[in-house]
N, C-alpha and C positions, 0 to 999 in steps of 0.2 A: 271642560264640559261645554262652556259657551262657544269655544272654537268649533267643537264637533257639531253643535246645533247650527252655527253659521254655515259650515261646509255642507251640512245636510240641506239647508234651505237653498244654498247656491246650486247644489246638484239638482234639486227639485225644479228650480227656475229654468235651468238649462234643459232638463228633460221636457218641461212644458213647452219651451220654445221650439225644440226639435219636433215635438208632436204637432204643434200648431203649424209649422212649416210643411210637414208631411201632409197634414190634412188639407192645407191650402193648395198644395201641388196636386193632390188627388182631385179636388174640386175643379181646379182649372183644367185638368186633363179631361175630366168628364164633361165640362161645359162646352168645349170646342165641338165635339160631335153633335151636341144638342143644337148649337148655333148653326152648324152645317145643315141640319135637317130643317131648321126654321128658314134658312136662306133658300133651300130648294123649294119649300112650300111657297114662299113669297115670290120666287121666280115663276112658278107655275101660275100663280094668281096674276102676275104682271103680264105674262105672255098670253093668257086667256083673254084679258081685257084688251090688250093691244090687237089681238085677232078680231075682236068684236068691232073695234074702231076701224080697222082696215076694211071690214065688210060693210061699213057705213052705219053700224048700229051704235046707239049711245050706251054709255056706261049705266049699269043697273044701279038704281038708288039704294037698293038693299045691299048690294055688293060694296058700294062706296061707304055706306054706314058701317058695315062689318069691318072694312079695312080701317076706317077711322078709329073704331074701338080697339082693334088689334094694335094699331100704331101708338095708342096711348100707353102701351107697355114699351119701355125703352129698349128692351131686348129685341122685341119685334121690329122696332125702328132701326136698330143696328142691322138686323137681318134684311130689312127692306133696302137699306143703304147698300149692303153688299150685293144684293140681287140686282139692283140697278147698275152697279159697277161691273157686274159680270156680263152684262149685255155688250156684244161687240158692235163695231161700227155699222154693220149691216142693219142693226135694229135702231139706229139713231133716229131716223124720221118718225117711226112708230112710237119710240120712247118719248120723243118730244111732244107728239100729239097726246099721248097718255098723260104726261105731266101737266099739259095745258088743261085737260079735263079734270085734273085732280085739284085745281085751285081752291074750290070751296072746302075740300077736305083738309088741305094744308093750312088754310086760314083758321079753321077750327082747331087744328092741332097746335098752331102757333099760340093761340089764346090759351089752350090747355097747358102747354109746356111753360107758358109765362107764369103759371101758378106753382110750378114744381120747384124742386131744389135747383140751385144755380148750375150744378154740373149737368143736369138733364136739359136745362134751358140752353146751356152752351152747346151741347151736342146737337140739339135741334137746329140751332143757328148754323152749325157746321154742315149739317145735312142740307140745309137750304142753299148754302154757298156752293155746294158741290153739284146739286141737281136741278136747281131752278134755271129756266131758260133765260138767258141774258137779253135784256132790252126788248123782249118780245111778249111780255105778259102784262096784263092789266091787273096789277097786284098792289095797288096803293094801300088798301087796308092792311095787307100783310106787312108792308114796309113800315106802316105806322106801329104795328105790334113790335117789330124789330127795334124801332126807336125807343119803345118802352123797355126793351131788353138792355139798351145802352145805359139806362139809369140804375141798373143793378150793380151793387158794389162787389162784383166778382170779375176778375181780370179776364178769365177765359170766356165768360159769357159776353163781355163787352167786345173783346177782340173778334170773336166769331160773328157776333151781330154786325159789327162794322164791315167785316169781310163779305158777309151776305149782302149787305146794302150796296157795297161796291160792285158786287156781281150783278145786281139789278141795274145799275147804271143810271140812277136818277140823281143828278147833281144836287138838287135842293135837299133831298133826304140825307145824302152823305155829308153835306155841309152842316146840317142840323145835328147829325150824329157826332161830328167832330166837336161841335159846340157843347154837346151834352157831356162827352168824355172830358172836355177841358174843365168843366165845373165839378167833376167827380172827385172823390177823395182818394180813390185807388189810383196809384201811379201808372200811367199809360206811357211806356217808353216811346221816345220820339222815333226810334228806328222801326218799331212795330207799326206806328202810325204812318210813317212814310211808305213802308212796304205795302200797307193796306191801300193807301191812296194810289200807289203805282199800279195796283191790280184793278183799278176802277174801269168798268166796261163801257162807260158812256163817253160823253163829250168832255175831254179834259180841259178845253178852253173855258167852257161854262163853269166847271167845278172850280178851276183856279180863280176865275173872276169872283165867284161867290165867297171863296175863302179869303181872298185878298180884301174884299169889302169889309170883312169882319176881323181882319188881321190885328188891328190895334187892341181889340178886346181880349185876345187870347193870352194865355200865360206863356212865358219864354220857351218852355219845352215844346208847346204846340206850334208856336211861331217858327221854331227851328225845324220841326218836321215839315211844315208848309214850305219854307224856303228851300229845303232839300228836294221836296216834291216838284216845285217849280223848276229847280235847276235841271232836273232830269227830263222835263217835259216841255218847257216853253222858253224860247229866246225873246219873248215880247216884253220882258220886264227889266231891261238894263238900267233905265233911268231910276226906277224905284229901288232896285238893288244897290245902285250906286249911292243913293241917299241913305239907304239902310246901313251900308258898310261905314259910312262917315258919321253916323249918329252916335255921339259919345254916351247918350243916355240909354242906348239899346244894349241888350244882354250880349256878353262877349261871344258866346257860341253862335248866336244869331248873326252877329257881324262877321264872324269867320266864315259862316256858311254863305253869306252874301258875297264875300271876297271870292270864294270858290266858284261862284256863279260865272265870274269872268274868266275862269280857266276853261269853261266849256263854251262860252259865247264871247267872242272878241268884241271889245267895246273900247275904241281908242280914247274917248274922253276919260276913261278910268285909269289910263296908263300913268299919268303924273302922280295920282294918289297911290297907285301900287308901288311906283318907284320910291316915293317918300316913305311908305311903310317898310319897304325892303331895306332902306338905309337907316332905320332906327337903331340906336345903340343901347337903349334901356333894356337891361336883362329881364325885367318883369314883363316885357312885351314880346318875348321871343316867339310866342304862338302867332301873333300877327305877322312878324317878320317871316317865319317859316311858311305860312300859307301864302303870303304875298310873293315870296321867292318862287314857290311852287307854281303859282299862276303865271308868273313872268316867263316861265319856260315856253309858253305858247305864243309869246310875242317876239318880234324881231327888231333889231336896231342897235346902234352903238350904245345908246343909253341903257338898254336892257342888258347887253353884254357886260358893260362896266358895272352895273348894279349886281349882277350875278357873281362877277369876279370879286367884288368887294365883300359880298356876303360869304364867300368861301373862306374869308379870314375871321369869321365870327368865332367867338369862344364857345358857342353852343353847337353841339354835335348835330342836332336836328336841322339847324340852319345851314350848316356846312353841307350836310347830305343833300338837302333840297337844292342848294346852289350848284353842287356838282351834277346832280341829275338835270338841272336846267341847262347848264353848259353842254352837257352831253346831248340834250335834245336839240341844241342849236347846231349839231353836227360839226362841231369845231375840231380841227385836227390838232395833233401834238404841237405843230409849229405855231398855230394860232394861240396856243396856251403857253408859249415859251416863257412869258413873264411870270406865270404862276409856277412853272416847273423850276425856274431858277431862283425863285424867291426864298427867303430864309424861313418862311412859315412851313414847317415840316408837316403840320396837321392838314393844312390846305393842300399841299402837294400830294400827300398820301391819299387823301379823299378823292382828288381828281384822278390820280393814277388808278385807283380802285375802279372808278366808274368807267374810265377809258378801256381798261383791261377787260372789264366785264362786257363792254360793247364789242370789243374785238373777238372775244370768245364766242359770243352769240352769233356774230357774223360768220365765224369759221364753222360753226355747227349748222349754219343754214337757217 
């Protein structure tokens, strides 16, 4: 009897789940036509106001207030977003003028959505990052509101707020936002932070200078993101990166990122240190050896070639692979590598043969 009751309950749960999924699918199916109608109405409103601006008239205060009230509904905000995206390139100048005149409305909306649940705040930040004019708008109060968004303990809200601030292109506000996220309890992955900084629309030199001035106060994962950001944008920091890679008190990942900097920007004074790291035999430091060997691929000279050949005999597969790739990058022929091919180290020979054969096949395929 108990088994029958359990089976009955299990069947009831399954039927309930199927019913819920069907109802959810029907609701979603019906919501898309409603959103399409909202989008068309929003597009009509936008086009009407753009026509007024093109004729030299100002936006109606009553119309702006009605729009603000409408956009306080997140569904209407989504429709407004889609309507703006549907405008083609021919509408770009008029759309930009329209968005400029909407600054007071957007500032009020920013304050409103700052009081809503985090997912709505995050979406409004995303909306700003897509549609605000970059570096051409006097919107400091709006950016201050976005800095307040950065203090929310919601990852999506903070990411979208940072991306919106990067789109505005004000280095001081972006540096302040990085500092706020560094103090937060929600983990902000360094790759997300680096990609956001790379999208910065302002003066990268000014932003890097501000971030570097605060560099010692940041946590290791933020320092790692900043070093990677600098590596992609500026060759003006070799001395500081050189000091960073040699600092034993620094976090390992930050030191490795500093070493990679010299793979992008050649710095002869760093060559002896790179050769020394590539020659280390401590198995626990294989990551330093691998990254150093990878960086040496961009340098030339007998010492570099000898270090790469020596690394090819490493017991670590990653080191051997990096060394083989480095020797391949040196454009060395089979004859130049005769000592390796004739050595008794089968693993080194096979790794080098694999890289050379790969290079030959690529050349044959054009």
